[in-house]
N, C-alpha and C positions, 0 to 999 in steps of 0.2 A: 290248545289245538290237539295235543297228543291224546287226551281223553276222548275227544270227538272222533279222531281217526280210529281209535280202538273200538269205540261203540259202533261206528259206521261199519267197520270191518266185520264185526261179529254179526250184524244184521245182514250184510251182503253175503257172508259165508252161509248163513241159514236160509238164503233165498228170499230175503226181505227187500223192501224198497226204502230208499233214503231220499231226503230232500237236502240238497247240498249246493254250496257255491262253486262255480267253475270259473274258467278264464273269460267267460262271456256272461250269461245270465244264470240265475238259479236254476238248477235242474232236478228232475226226478231221475234217480239212478238205481241200477241193479246190476247183478252179474250178467254180463253180455253173453255168457255161454249157457245160461240157465233159461230154458224155454218157458217154464212156469212163471218165473219172475218177470220175464219180458212180457208175457201175456197179461200179467197183473198191471204193468205199466199201460199197455193198450187199454185195458178195461178202465183204469183210473182216469185216463185222458179222454175216454169215450172216442177212441180213434180206431179206424179200420185197420185190420192186420196187414193190408197191402201197402201201407205207407211206411217206408223204412225209417229207422231211427239211427242216429249216429252213436259212435262209441268214442270214449277217451282212452288214451294210453299215455304213459309217462315218458316214453323214450322212443324215438323214431326207429331204433334198431328192432323193436318189437313188431313193426309193420310186417316183416317177413313171416311172422308166426300166423298172421291173420289174412294175408293177401298172397295169392298164388304167385303172382309175378309183379313186383313193385317196379313201375317204370323209372328209369334212371333219372328223369327230370324231377322226381319227387324230392330227392335229397336237396337239390338246389332250391326248390320252392320253399321247403321247410327252413333251410338255412337263411334265406334272404328275407323271409316274411317277418314283419315287425308287429303284426297283430294276429289275433286268433284266426287260424285257417283250417277249415274242414275240407278234406279231399275225399272225393267219391272215387273208389277204386272198383274195378271189375275183379271177379275171381276171389270173392271172400271165402275164407275157410276158418274152421275152429271157432265159429261163433254160432249163436242160436240162429237157425234159419228164419225165425220170425222177425229178425232185425233187417233182413236183406230186402233189397228191391226185387222186383219181379225178374230182373235180368241177372240176379246173383251179386249185385254190387252192394257196397257198404260205404258209409261216410265215416271217416276216422279223423280225429284231431289229436295232435300231440299237445297236451296241456302244459302250459308254463306257469299257471296259477299255483301258488304254494299248497293250498289245502288239497285240491283235486289231484295234483301231481303226487303228493305224499301218500294220499289214499290209494292211488293206483299202484304205487311202489309197494305199499303194505299188502294190498289185496293180491297182487301179482297176476291179475287178470284184467281185461278191459272192462270199463264201466259204461253202461248205457248212460247217455246224457241227452235228455230231451227236455224242452222247456216246461217249466212248472205251471202249466195252464191246461184247461180243458180245450180240446181241439176246436179251433174256430174262434176262440177268444184271444185277446191281445196277450202277448207274453209279458210277464212281470219284469220291470226294469230293476227292481230290488226286492228284498225279502218281504217287506211290508205290503207289497201288492199281490202276494200269492193268496189265492182264494182259500177259504176254510176247507172247502171240499177236498182240495189237493192236500192241505196240511193234515187233515184227518185220514187221508187214504194211504199215508206212508207209515212205515214202522219206526222210523227214526228221523228226527229233524236236527241237522247239524246246528250247533249254536254259533260257531265261528262265522263272523261277518254278518250276522243278522242285523246289526245296527248300522251297517254301511249303506248310506243312502245314495251312493254314486250311481248314476243312471247307466246301467250296463247295456251293451249292444250285442246282437248275435254275431257270429263269425262270418268271414268271407267263405264262400263255397266254390270250389273248383271241381270239375270232373275230368279225370285223366283216362284216356283211352289206352289200350295196350301199346299202341305205337307211339305214345308220348304226346298225343294231341291234347291240348288243354282247352277246356270249355269253361267260361265263367258262368256260374249259376247265380251267385249273389255277391 
């Protein structure tokens, strides 16, 4: 895993795209602060720019770096949640504007999965994490279901967990309003 993290780090640092395992499904990733890299993800997925993508971070404390005002309820939601949880926040900052929703919101997940957490720690920036599929097609539940077009469109494919056939599921998604109102999306 250490070699994979180093190679993925080098690709991310150079503005490249990676295919990597997360706490949910396999994802296409890049530096969430790099506009050109984010655009490459949209192009690879054949996705319109106005559909936001989520980012992964390794520690909830980092939320304050990327969100103008973190609602107090956030800390409780993260603490009590026992499965992957993506939270959509208003007031995103210090991220590529291409990632954001039309209202300036962004989805962020604090990953607990070993590889993606260690990669975020090493990279010291948030990572884009979007399903490894062409927009409109079913998301792959494991590495072997990822289309060749996606595999050929990234700069590095992580070797770690490629043989894991466990059927993965996407995260739960909540949207938090500035006043702490919680809306369940998925």
